Residue, then its C-alpha position, 0 to 999 in steps of 0.5 A: v825252423d820257426l821263422v824264415e825271411s826272404g825278399g832282401g836285396l840291393v836297391q837304389p834310394g827311393e825304390s821299394l822292397t817287400l820282405s816276407c817272413t814265413a812262420s810256423k803255424a804254431v808260432f803265427r797263431v799265438s804271436t805278435m809279429a815284428w820286424y827288427r833291423q840291425a845295421a853294421g856296428e849298431e844295436r838291433e832296433l824295432v822297425a814295425r810290430l803287428t799284434r794279432g788284433g791288428s794294432t801296429t807300431y812303427a819306428d819314427s824313422v819309417k813311419g809313412r814309408f813302411t807298412i807291416s801286414r800279415d796273411t793269416a791263411k799263409n802264416k806270413v808277415y810282410l814288410q812293405m818298404n817304400s822310399l828307401r834311404s841309405e840309412d835303411t841299409a841293415k839286416y832285417y829280422c823277423h820276430g815273433q813274441s808270444e802273446y801268452s808269455s813274455v819269455v817265449k819268442w822266436w827270431g829268424k836268421g835275417t835278410l840283408v837289405t842294402v840301399s845304395t847307388 
């Protein structure tokens, strides 16, 4: 298994949650890592992306609230989510995109985040 997410759960609006993704070393060392999410009845969308060089991209809806980071020693990528809103409720997927080939990519199975009172 190349990508495994963890950390999802049920939180109340305004609370924080950190998602983790453990990647295989083979994936991690060549990939731009990202988090996507898919809400019920919606298309999957990019939440945040982090290149090996450290460049980040965030969806407008999460800017200032979410932070993506990676721990190279542990082959992990994180998504720190603060000030969560009900509209952040979705299944969150870890994604790896090879920086050497546009067709080489990996997906995790996802972890569910529910923001509700």
